[in-house]
C-alpha positions as CSV (number, residue, x, y, z in Angstrom):
1,X,-3.2,35.2,49.0
2,X,0.0,36.3,47.0
3,X,3.3,34.4,47.5
4,X,5.8,36.3,49.3
5,X,9.4,35.6,48.5
6,X,11.4,34.0,51.7
7,X,13.4,37.1,52.0
8,X,10.3,38.6,52.6
9,X,8.9,36.0,55.2
10,X,12.4,36.0,56.9
11,X,13.5,39.6,57.5
12,X,10.3,41.4,59.0
13,X,10.8,38.2,61.1
14,X,13.9,39.1,62.3
15,X,13.4,43.1,62.3
16,X,10.5,42.3,64.7
17,X,11.8,40.1,66.7
18,X,15.4,42.1,67.0
19,X,13.0,45.3,68.1
20,X,10.6,43.3,70.3
21,X,14.2,41.7,72.4
22,X,15.0,46.2,72.1
23,X,11.4,47.0,73.8
24,X,12.0,44.5,76.1
25,X,15.6,45.6,77.0
26,X,14.1,49.3,77.1
27,X,11.4,48.6,79.0
28,X,13.3,46.6,81.6
29,X,16.3,48.9,81.3
30,X,13.8,52.0,82.4
31,X,12.1,50.5,85.1
32,X,16.0,49.5,86.3
33,X,17.0,52.8,86.5
34,X,13.9,54.2,87.6
35,X,14.1,52.1,90.7
36,X,17.8,52.5,91.0
37,X,17.5,56.3,90.8
38,X,14.7,56.2,92.9
39,X,16.7,54.3,95.5
40,X,20.0,56.7,95.0
41,X,17.9,59.8,95.9
42,X,16.3,58.2,98.9
43,X,19.9,56.9,100.1
44,X,20.9,60.4,99.2
45,X,18.0,62.1,100.9
46,X,18.8,60.0,104.2
47,X,22.0,61.4,104.2
48,X,20.9,64.7,104.3
49,X,19.1,64.2,107.2
50,X,21.5,62.9,108.6
51,X,23.7,65.8,108.0
52,X,21.3,68.2,109.0
53,X,19.6,66.1,112.4
54,X,22.8,67.3,114.4
55,X,22.2,71.1,114.2
56,X,18.7,70.3,116.1
57,X,20.1,69.3,119.0
58,X,18.7,71.3,122.2
59,X,15.6,72.7,119.7
60,X,13.5,69.6,120.2
61,X,11.0,71.8,122.5
62,X,7.7,74.0,120.7
63,X,9.1,76.8,122.6
64,X,12.3,77.1,120.0
65,X,9.9,76.7,116.9
66,X,10.9,79.8,115.9
67,X,14.2,79.2,115.7
68,X,13.7,75.8,114.1
69,X,11.4,77.3,112.2
70,X,14.6,79.5,110.7
71,X,17.6,76.8,110.6
72,X,14.8,74.4,108.1
73,X,14.6,78.2,105.8
74,X,18.2,78.4,106.0
75,X,19.2,75.0,105.4
76,X,16.6,73.7,102.7
77,X,18.0,76.8,100.8
78,X,21.2,75.9,100.8
79,X,20.5,72.4,100.6
80,X,17.9,73.0,97.9
81,X,15.7,69.9,99.4
82,X,12.5,70.7,101.5
83,X,13.3,70.3,105.6
84,X,10.5,69.6,107.9
85,X,11.0,69.0,111.2
86,X,7.9,67.0,112.4
87,X,7.5,66.2,116.7
88,X,6.7,62.7,117.5
89,X,2.9,63.6,118.0
90,X,3.5,65.2,114.5
91,X,3.0,69.0,114.7
92,X,5.6,70.6,112.3
93,X,8.2,72.9,114.1
94,X,9.9,73.8,111.4
95,X,9.6,74.0,107.3
96,X,11.8,75.3,105.3
97,X,8.9,76.1,102.6
98,X,5.7,76.8,104.5
99,X,4.7,78.4,108.0
100,X,4.4,75.7,110.4
101,X,1.4,77.2,112.0
102,X,-0.7,76.4,108.6
103,X,0.3,73.3,108.2
104,X,-1.5,69.9,109.2
105,X,-0.5,67.8,111.6
106,X,1.5,65.1,109.6
107,X,1.5,62.2,112.1
108,X,-0.2,60.4,109.1
109,X,2.3,60.8,107.0
110,X,2.8,57.2,105.7
111,X,7.0,58.0,105.8
112,X,6.4,59.9,109.2
113,X,4.1,56.9,110.4
114,X,7.4,55.0,110.9
115,X,9.0,57.3,113.3
116,X,8.0,55.6,116.2
117,X,9.3,52.5,115.3
118,X,12.6,54.3,114.5
119,X,12.5,53.3,111.3
120,X,13.1,55.4,108.1
121,X,10.1,56.0,106.4
122,X,10.4,56.1,102.3
123,X,7.4,57.9,100.3
124,X,6.9,58.8,96.7
125,X,3.3,60.7,96.5
126,X,1.7,64.1,95.4
127,X,1.9,66.8,98.4
128,X,-1.0,69.0,98.7
129,X,1.1,71.2,100.2
130,X,3.2,72.4,97.0
131,X,0.9,70.8,94.5
132,X,3.4,68.3,92.7
133,X,5.3,65.0,93.0
134,X,7.6,65.0,96.0
135,X,9.7,62.2,97.1
136,X,10.2,62.1,101.2
137,X,12.2,60.4,103.3
138,X,12.1,60.4,107.3
139,X,15.1,60.1,109.0
140,X,13.8,59.5,113.5
141,X,16.1,61.5,115.9
142,X,16.6,59.3,119.1
143,X,18.4,59.9,122.2
144,X,18.4,57.6,125.0
145,X,15.9,55.4,123.3
146,X,13.5,58.0,123.0
147,X,12.3,59.1,120.1
148,X,12.8,63.4,119.7
149,X,10.9,63.5,116.8
150,X,11.6,63.3,112.7
151,X,13.9,65.7,110.5
152,X,12.1,64.5,106.9
153,X,13.8,65.7,103.5
154,X,12.0,65.7,100.4
155,X,12.7,66.8,96.8
156,X,10.2,67.3,93.6
157,X,10.1,64.1,91.8
158,X,10.0,66.4,88.5
159,X,14.5,66.6,89.0
160,X,13.6,62.9,89.0
161,X,12.3,63.1,86.7
162,X,14.3,65.0,84.8
163,X,17.5,63.5,85.0
164,X,15.6,60.2,84.1
165,X,14.3,61.7,80.9
166,X,18.1,62.7,79.4
167,X,18.9,59.0,80.7
168,X,16.2,57.8,78.3
169,X,16.7,60.1,75.2
170,X,20.1,59.2,75.0
171,X,19.0,55.1,75.1
172,X,16.4,55.9,72.5
173,X,19.5,57.3,70.5
174,X,21.5,54.4,70.8
175,X,18.4,51.9,70.7
176,X,17.3,53.5,67.5
177,X,20.6,52.9,66.2
178,X,21.0,49.3,67.5
179,X,17.4,48.9,65.3
180,X,19.2,50.4,62.3
181,X,22.4,48.2,63.0
182,X,20.5,45.2,64.1
183,X,17.6,45.7,60.8
184,X,20.2,45.9,58.3
185,X,22.0,42.8,59.7
186,X,18.7,40.7,59.5
187,X,18.5,41.9,56.0
188,X,22.3,40.7,55.5
189,X,21.4,37.5,57.1
190,X,18.5,37.2,55.4
191,X,19.9,37.7,52.2
192,X,22.5,35.1,53.0
193,X,19.8,32.2,53.9
194,X,17.9,33.4,50.7
195,X,20.2,33.9,47.9
196,X,21.3,30.4,47.2
197,X,17.9,29.3,47.5
198,X,16.9,31.9,44.9
199,X,19.4,30.8,42.8
200,X,18.8,27.1,43.3
201,X,15.3,27.9,42.4
202,X,16.2,29.8,39.1
203,X,18.4,26.4,38.2
204,X,15.5,24.2,38.9
205,X,13.5,26.5,36.4
206,X,16.8,25.7,34.1
207,X,16.1,21.9,34.8
208,X,12.1,22.6,33.9
209,X,13.1,24.2,30.6
210,X,15.0,20.6,30.1
211,X,18.8,22.8,30.3
212,X,20.4,20.1,32.5
213,X,24.3,20.7,31.4
214,X,24.2,23.2,34.0
215,X,24.9,22.7,38.3
216,X,23.9,24.4,40.8
217,X,26.9,25.9,43.1
218,X,27.0,24.1,46.6
219,X,26.8,26.8,49.0
220,X,25.6,28.1,52.3
221,X,24.6,26.6,55.3
222,X,25.1,22.2,55.4
223,X,21.3,21.8,54.9
224,X,21.3,24.5,51.7
225,X,24.1,22.8,50.3
226,X,22.4,19.6,50.8
227,X,19.3,20.6,49.1
228,X,21.9,21.7,46.4
229,X,23.6,18.9,45.7
230,X,20.6,16.8,46.2
231,X,19.2,18.8,42.8
232,X,22.2,18.1,41.4
233,X,22.2,14.8,41.0
234,X,18.3,15.3,40.5
235,X,19.0,16.8,37.7
236,X,21.8,14.2,36.2
237,X,19.2,11.4,36.6
238,X,17.1,13.1,35.2
239,X,19.1,14.0,32.5
240,X,20.5,10.4,32.0
241,X,16.7,9.3,31.5
242,X,16.0,12.0,29.3
243,X,18.4,11.0,26.7
244,X,17.6,7.0,27.5
245,X,14.1,7.8,26.8
246,X,14.8,10.3,23.3
247,X,17.1,7.7,22.4
248,X,14.1,5.0,23.0
249,X,12.0,7.7,21.4
250,X,14.2,8.0,18.1
251,X,14.4,4.1,17.7
252,X,10.8,3.5,18.2
253,X,10.4,6.4,15.5
254,X,13.0,5.0,13.3
255,X,11.6,1.6,13.8
256,X,7.9,2.4,12.9
257,X,8.9,5.0,9.6
258,X,11.0,2.2,8.3
259,X,8.3,-0.3,8.7
260,X,6.6,-1.3,5.5
261,X,3.4,-1.8,7.5
262,X,1.1,0.7,8.5
263,X,0.7,1.3,12.8
264,X,-2.0,2.6,14.1
265,X,-2.8,3.2,17.5
266,X,-5.8,4.9,19.7
267,X,-6.9,5.0,23.2
268,X,-10.6,3.8,24.2
269,X,-12.1,7.0,23.1
270,X,-10.9,5.9,19.3
271,X,-8.6,9.0,19.7
272,X,-5.2,8.9,17.5
273,X,-2.0,7.8,19.9
274,X,0.3,7.4,17.3
275,X,0.2,7.0,13.3
276,X,3.5,6.3,11.4
277,X,4.8,7.4,8.0
278,X,3.2,4.1,6.5
279,X,-0.1,4.5,7.9
280,X,-0.5,8.0,6.7
281,X,0.3,7.1,3.2
282,X,-2.1,4.4,3.2
283,X,-4.9,6.3,4.9
284,X,-3.8,9.6,2.8
285,X,-3.7,11.9,6.0
286,X,-1.4,14.3,7.6
287,X,0.4,12.5,10.3
288,X,0.7,15.5,12.7
289,X,-2.8,17.0,12.2
290,X,-4.4,13.5,13.0
291,X,-2.6,13.3,16.3
292,X,-4.9,13.8,19.3
293,X,-8.0,13.7,16.9
294,X,-11.2,11.1,16.9
295,X,-10.4,8.1,14.0
296,X,-13.9,9.3,13.0
297,X,-12.3,12.9,12.0
298,X,-9.9,11.9,10.0
299,X,-9.8,8.6,8.6
300,X,-13.2,8.5,6.2
301,X,-13.0,4.6,6.0
302,X,-16.2,2.8,7.6
303,X,-14.3,-0.7,7.7
304,X,-11.3,0.4,9.4
305,X,-13.6,2.7,11.5
306,X,-15.8,-1.1,12.2
307,X,-12.5,-2.5,12.8
308,X,-11.3,-0.5,15.1
309,X,-14.4,0.0,17.1
310,X,-14.6,-4.0,17.2
311,X,-11.1,-4.3,18.5
312,X,-12.0,-2.3,21.2
313,X,-14.8,-3.9,22.2
314,X,-14.0,-7.5,22.2
315,X,-10.6,-6.5,24.2
316,X,-8.9,-9.0,22.0
317,X,-6.9,-9.7,19.0
318,X,-8.9,-9.5,16.1
319,X,-7.7,-10.2,12.0
320,X,-9.4,-8.8,8.9
321,X,-9.5,-7.8,5.1
322,X,-10.1,-4.3,4.0
323,X,-10.3,-2.9,1.0
324,X,-9.9,0.7,0.2
325,X,-10.3,3.6,-2.8
326,X,-7.4,4.7,-4.4
327,X,-6.5,6.7,-7.0
328,X,-4.8,3.9,-8.6
329,X,-7.4,1.2,-8.2
330,X,-8.5,-0.5,-5.5
331,X,-5.6,-1.5,-2.1
332,X,-6.5,-4.3,-0.3
333,X,-5.1,-4.6,3.3
334,X,-4.4,-7.5,5.7
335,X,-5.3,-5.9,9.1
336,X,-4.3,-7.3,12.7
337,X,-5.2,-5.1,15.6
338,X,-4.4,-6.5,19.4
339,X,-5.3,-4.4,22.9
340,X,-3.1,-1.7,23.6
341,X,-2.3,-1.9,27.6
342,X,-0.3,0.0,30.2
343,X,2.6,-1.6,32.3
344,X,-0.6,-2.5,34.8
345,X,-2.1,-4.4,32.1
346,X,-5.2,-1.9,31.9
347,X,-6.7,-1.6,28.6
348,X,-5.9,1.6,27.4
349,X,-6.6,1.8,23.5
350,X,-5.9,-0.9,20.5
351,X,-3.0,-0.9,17.9
352,X,-3.8,-2.3,14.7
353,X,-1.5,-2.7,12.2
354,X,-2.3,-2.8,8.1
355,X,-0.2,-5.1,5.4
356,X,-0.7,-3.5,2.0
357,X,-1.6,-7.0,-0.1
358,X,-2.8,-5.1,-3.4
359,X,0.8,-6.2,-4.6
360,X,0.0,-9.8,-3.8
361,X,-3.5,-10.1,-4.6
362,X,-2.9,-8.5,-8.1
363,X,-0.1,-10.9,-8.7
364,X,-2.7,-14.1,-7.6
365,X,-5.1,-12.5,-10.0
366,X,-2.5,-12.4,-12.7
367,X,-1.2,-15.6,-11.8
368,X,-5.2,-16.6,-11.9
369,X,-5.5,-14.5,-15.4
370,X,-2.3,-16.3,-16.6
371,X,-4.0,-19.8,-16.2
372,X,-7.4,-19.1,-17.4
373,X,-5.5,-17.5,-20.1
374,X,-2.9,-20.3,-20.9
375,X,-5.5,-22.8,-20.5
376,X,-7.6,-21.0,-22.8
377,X,-5.0,-20.4,-25.6
378,X,-3.9,-23.9,-25.4
379,X,-7.3,-25.3,-25.8
380,X,-8.0,-23.6,-28.7
381,X,-5.4,-25.1,-31.0
382,X,-5.2,-28.8,-29.2
383,X,-9.4,-28.8,-29.6
384,X,-9.0,-27.7,-33.5
385,X,-6.0,-30.5,-33.5
386,X,-8.3,-33.5,-31.9
387,X,-10.9,-32.2,-34.0
388,X,-9.2,-32.5,-37.6
389,X,-7.6,-36.0,-35.6
390,X,-10.8,-37.3,-34.9
391,X,-12.2,-36.5,-38.3
392,X,-9.8,-38.0,-40.7
393,X,-9.4,-41.4,-37.8
394,X,-13.3,-41.5,-38.7
395,X,-12.5,-42.0,-42.7
396,X,-11.6,-38.5,-44.2
397,X,-8.3,-40.2,-44.5
398,X,-9.7,-42.2,-47.2
399,X,-10.8,-38.8,-49.3
400,X,-7.4,-37.0,-50.5
401,X,-8.7,-33.6,-50.9
402,X,-10.4,-33.2,-47.0
403,X,-7.7,-35.4,-45.6
404,X,-5.4,-32.4,-46.8
405,X,-7.5,-29.6,-45.4
406,X,-7.4,-31.0,-41.9
407,X,-4.0,-32.2,-42.2
408,X,-3.5,-28.3,-42.9
409,X,-6.0,-27.4,-40.3
410,X,-3.5,-29.6,-37.9
411,X,-0.4,-28.7,-39.3
412,X,-1.5,-24.7,-38.4
413,X,-2.5,-25.3,-35.4
414,X,0.6,-26.9,-34.4
415,X,3.1,-24.4,-35.6
416,X,0.3,-22.1,-33.0
417,X,1.0,-24.1,-30.4
418,X,4.5,-24.1,-30.9
419,X,4.8,-20.2,-30.8
420,X,3.1,-20.1,-28.0
421,X,5.5,-22.4,-25.6
422,X,8.4,-20.3,-27.5
423,X,7.0,-17.1,-25.9
424,X,6.0,-18.8,-23.0
425,X,9.5,-20.0,-23.0
426,X,11.2,-16.9,-23.7
427,X,9.4,-14.7,-21.3
428,X,9.8,-17.5,-18.5
429,X,13.8,-17.0,-19.3
430,X,13.9,-13.2,-19.2
431,X,11.7,-13.2,-16.0
432,X,14.4,-15.7,-14.1
433,X,17.1,-14.4,-15.8
434,X,16.0,-10.7,-14.8
435,X,15.4,-11.7,-11.2
436,X,18.7,-13.4,-10.9
437,X,20.9,-10.2,-12.6
438,X,21.9,-13.2,-15.3
439,X,21.4,-10.9,-18.2
440,X,24.8,-9.5,-19.7
441,X,24.7,-6.3,-20.5
442,X,27.6,-4.3,-22.8
443,X,28.6,-1.4,-24.1
444,X,27.1,-1.4,-28.0
445,X,26.0,0.4,-30.8
446,X,22.0,0.8,-31.1
447,X,21.7,1.2,-34.8
448,X,23.1,-2.5,-35.5
449,X,20.2,-3.8,-33.3
450,X,17.7,-2.2,-35.2
451,X,19.4,-2.9,-38.7
452,X,18.9,-6.6,-37.2
453,X,15.2,-6.1,-36.4
454,X,14.7,-4.1,-39.9
455,X,16.1,-7.3,-42.1
456,X,14.3,-10.0,-39.7
457,X,10.5,-8.2,-40.5
458,X,11.7,-6.9,-43.7
459,X,9.7,-10.5,-45.4
460,X,6.5,-10.3,-43.7
461,X,6.5,-5.9,-44.7
462,X,6.8,-7.0,-48.7
463,X,4.1,-8.7,-48.1
464,X,1.9,-6.1,-47.1
465,X,4.0,-3.5,-49.4
466,X,4.7,-2.0,-45.9
467,X,7.5,0.3,-45.5
468,X,10.1,0.2,-42.9
469,X,12.1,3.6,-42.5
470,X,15.2,3.2,-39.8
471,X,16.6,6.9,-38.7
472,X,19.8,6.3,-36.0
473,X,22.9,7.8,-35.9
474,X,26.0,5.3,-35.8
475,X,27.1,7.3,-32.3
476,X,24.4,6.3,-30.7
477,X,25.4,3.6,-28.0
478,X,24.3,2.1,-24.7
479,X,24.6,-0.4,-21.9
480,X,22.5,-3.6,-24.1
481,X,21.8,-7.1,-24.6
482,X,21.8,-7.1,-28.2
483,X,19.8,-10.4,-29.2
484,X,17.2,-9.6,-26.1
485,X,16.8,-5.5,-27.4
486,X,16.9,-7.1,-31.1
487,X,13.8,-9.5,-30.2
488,X,11.5,-6.3,-28.2
489,X,12.2,-4.2,-31.3
490,X,11.1,-7.6,-33.5
491,X,8.2,-8.1,-31.6
492,X,6.9,-4.3,-32.4
493,X,7.8,-4.0,-35.8
494,X,5.9,-7.4,-36.0
495,X,2.7,-5.9,-34.5
496,X,3.2,-2.8,-36.5
497,X,3.6,-4.0,-39.9
498,X,0.4,-6.5,-38.3
499,X,-1.9,-3.7,-37.9
500,X,-1.1,-1.2,-40.5
501,X,-2.7,-1.2,-43.8
502,X,-1.2,-2.4,-46.8
503,X,1.2,0.5,-48.3
504,X,1.6,2.0,-44.8
505,X,5.0,2.4,-43.6
506,X,7.0,2.0,-39.9
507,X,9.2,4.4,-38.4
508,X,11.7,3.3,-36.1
509,X,14.1,6.3,-34.9
510,X,16.4,6.2,-31.7
511,X,18.6,9.1,-30.2
512,X,19.7,10.1,-27.2
513,X,18.2,13.1,-25.1
514,X,20.0,13.6,-22.0
515,X,20.6,10.9,-20.2
516,X,18.2,8.9,-21.6
517,X,18.5,6.8,-24.7
518,X,14.9,6.4,-26.8
519,X,14.0,4.5,-29.3
520,X,10.5,4.5,-30.8
521,X,8.6,2.3,-33.3
522,X,5.9,4.0,-34.7
523,X,2.7,3.1,-37.1
524,X,0.2,5.1,-38.8
525,X,-2.2,1.7,-38.3
526,X,-5.8,0.8,-36.4
527,X,-4.3,2.7,-33.3
528,X,-5.8,1.1,-29.9
529,X,-8.9,2.5,-27.6
530,X,-7.1,4.5,-24.4
531,X,-9.3,2.2,-21.9
532,X,-6.8,-0.8,-23.4
533,X,-3.8,0.8,-23.4
534,X,-3.1,0.6,-19.3
535,X,-3.6,-3.7,-19.5
536,X,-1.9,-4.0,-23.3
537,X,1.9,-5.4,-21.8
538,X,-0.7,-8.0,-19.8
539,X,-0.2,-11.7,-20.6
540,X,-2.3,-12.7,-23.3
541,X,-4.2,-9.5,-23.1
542,X,-5.9,-8.9,-26.6
543,X,-7.2,-5.4,-27.9
544,X,-9.1,-7.4,-30.1
545,X,-9.0,-11.1,-29.8
546,X,-10.5,-12.4,-32.8
547,X,-8.3,-10.4,-35.1
548,X,-5.5,-11.1,-32.9
549,X,-5.7,-14.9,-33.7
550,X,-6.3,-14.4,-37.1
551,X,-3.2,-12.1,-37.5
552,X,-1.7,-15.3,-35.5
553,X,-0.4,-13.4,-32.6
554,X,0.4,-15.4,-29.2
555,X,-0.7,-12.5,-26.9
556,X,2.5,-12.6,-25.1
557,X,4.4,-10.4,-27.7
558,X,4.3,-6.9,-25.8
559,X,4.9,-8.6,-22.6
560,X,8.1,-10.0,-23.3
561,X,9.0,-6.4,-24.7
562,X,8.1,-5.0,-21.1
563,X,10.0,-7.3,-19.1
564,X,13.1,-7.5,-21.7
565,X,13.6,-3.6,-21.5
566,X,12.9,-3.5,-17.4
567,X,15.5,-5.7,-17.3
568,X,17.9,-3.0,-18.9
569,X,16.6,-1.0,-16.6
570,X,14.1,1.0,-18.6
571,X,10.6,0.9,-19.4
572,X,8.0,1.3,-22.3
573,X,5.7,4.0,-23.1
574,X,3.1,3.7,-25.1
575,X,1.1,6.6,-27.2
576,X,-2.0,5.7,-29.8
577,X,-5.0,7.0,-30.7
578,X,-8.0,5.2,-32.2
579,X,-7.5,4.7,-36.2
580,X,-4.8,7.2,-36.2
581,X,-1.8,4.9,-35.5
582,X,0.2,4.0,-32.4
583,X,4.1,5.0,-30.8
584,X,6.0,2.5,-28.9
585,X,9.3,4.2,-26.9
586,X,11.6,2.2,-25.4
587,X,13.4,4.7,-22.9
588,X,16.7,2.7,-21.6
589,X,19.8,4.4,-19.3
590,X,22.1,6.8,-21.8
591,X,26.1,6.5,-21.7
592,X,27.8,9.7,-21.5
């Protein structure tokens, strides 16, 4: 059944109660009026009988029946009342409307039957003589303690009914008017009661929509006012709690979003409850679309799925390592899982925290490679020196030519050791100074630095007949550390000369483009294969190890260049084609 408004529950109830009360009053009033009217009519008829009984003195003998009958008709016509004179034996002496000779004996009539006991008889019944409802009052006529007869008077009940009908009609009109007034008053009272409740309903709906800044008017009865005040207090408390929850949620969101670690919360069905920005980035998924979905649907990482399932099954903390493929290469994650419990301590899921340790793993790998490369690079000249010394000690000193040849090997390998150690120290110094912000940068011209580097490399260029061309405007300036920038350009020029053919050329070009200062070192030598380009700036990485060592390289030159340019806040870019040459570009922040 459809819910009805309180107004249409109260108003019909009030109306029905009012109508029932009116009907009850009307019923009681009509009955009382009828009884009262009947009693008054009986009293009136008795008075009439008392008034006319004296007119029949001396006529209570059957011999005077004609006189009595004539007198009855005369008096009945004058008073509009039926008058009947009855002897004690019930014989009718006269009647105002009928012939007494044709009338039955009236001794058995109810009102007449009481006359011998000197009681006034009253009866309302149907008259067989007149064929209508009549009201009779019989008054005994007593003389010297002897009942001479009975004078009965009567009138039709229809007359009384007509009188009552008029009264009833007026009562009905008044009752309808009262009913209409009561209906209007009931509607007003119902509205008076329901309007505050309707306003409270609208207010509660506003509260449900989150509009907690408006308050309800506290009006109406004490109970309704108390309800309004309670709703206002509830709204105030809800507002405070919602604001507190919003602050906590924002704080939690800020914490989760600011975390570099990925956080993933799932329920017992492996549906994602929460996923922070770092985790979404690590998994390469959309956090909003993943919310509420099963982890199997959004994260296609079998190792992670197994780890989450293991954490949910064990109900204890779990740790592990996961390797995920990514466009930048393999990504190493350290994963910690713990049960997720509610305030009652029941397990409702699992919380997984990812730590990206890719950089650490790569640094460990670089460190291992560096140690291995350093060991290898140092071992080669040390082995050559040791072998030469052993040969000399075993008797080669007595042979001048042989001794000279081995001493030459010792000298060359000693120089190589010194070069490796110098480059290692230079690289370490640059890294340490960059970490401590100890590299001083000053505003200066770029051309003098490039010219100094050209001059330093000119002897080796002359040996191979390689031409070095310099293009740089004197107006090009930047915030630089001149000795370090010169060292970086020298390293690039040295490599360019080494790998250029005899009679070739090397071009050094510097210019300012927008907010960048670009220094290019270009050669047309052997070039570098594409697969080697991502790693050429690693320590001791060689494209052709045998040729590099033969040309005297330590494998640290490009690594030193990269760290020097990074200390200047820039970067190194290389473009190379095998057999066609290479272009190394140093990109530094320009000075406007």
